[in-house]
N, C-alpha and C positions, 0 to 999 in steps of 0.2 A: 600477187599480192609479197612484198619486201619483207625481211627480216625486221624491222621495226614495227611496221603494223602489225605482225604477228604476234611480237612481243607485246602488245599493248592491246590486246584482244581481251576481253573480259574474262575467259577461263582461263587463260596464261594467267592474268594479271591475279585474280583471284589465289591461284596454287602459288605464285611468287610472294604474295603475303603473307598468304598460310605459312607458309613457310618461312618467314620472317617471323612473325608472332611465335611460332613455336619453337625456333631459336632462342627468342626473345626470353620465352618462359623457360627454356633449358638453363639458360645464363643464369636468369633470375632466383632461379632453384637452385643453383651452384652455389652461387654466393650468398644467399640467405643464411642466417646462424639455423644451425638445429634446436629444437623445441627440448625445452629442460622439461622435465616430466618434476613438478613442484609439487606437492598438495596446495589445493586453490587456486594453482594458474587458470586453469579453463572453467571454474565456476563464476557460476554470476553476481557479480558486486554491486550489490545497491547502500552504501553508507554504510559497510559493516554489517550489514544483517544478512541472515543467513535466507534466502527466499526458497523456499521447494520448487522443484521444476512441475510445470501443469502444463497438459498437452492443450493446445489450442487449435480446433478446429475453423478456418475461416471457410466464410460464404461468398458466392460472388454475388445476392442480392442487392447487397447498397450499390456496387459496383453499377449492374445494369439499370438501377435508377439515375446514376450520374451519368451513365453512356448514353440514357435516353434523354435525357436533359440536355448535353450538348448534342448531341444531334438535332432535336429540334432548334436549340438556338439556332445553331451554324443554317440549319433550312430558312429557317427565319430568316437572317441576315443575309443570305442569301439571294434570296427571294424580294426581300424590301430594298436592296442594293440596283438589283436590277428592273426596278418597276419603271416604266418612262411615265414622261410629264405628261401631266392630263388630267382630266377626271378619271383615269382610272385609279389615280393617287389614292379617292375614298377606298377602295376595295382593299387598297393594302394597312388602311386603318383599322379595318373590319377585320383582316386577315392578323394583325397583332391582337386585335383584344380576342381571337379564337386561341392564338399561341398562349396569351395570356391566359386565360381559362385552362390549356391544356395542361401549363405548366404547375399552376395550381392547383389543379386535381393530381397531377404528379407527385407534390412534396407534400398535401396534407393527405395521404390515402392511409389505410391504417391507422 
């Protein structure tokens, strides 16, 4: 393995670009202006109104619904795209009807 092949190996390239990113971070931090602590600079702005801070707890429930939806749709698209020509196409139509019912059950629950 010659020197160029060694430099192009993934671990060496990873650490090289990690060092480049660190250097860019340090240079950017040195060039950035300092923060002047003035009243109201770090507060939330909403058209001049004072908005009290509220802690919001996000949940993953809606995320899982969307993730399941896209998984079902992508698998359905893959199955339909790979169905061979012939009488088996009618099974694809039945499959699409079942996918429609699954999506309908997913979005109309609760």
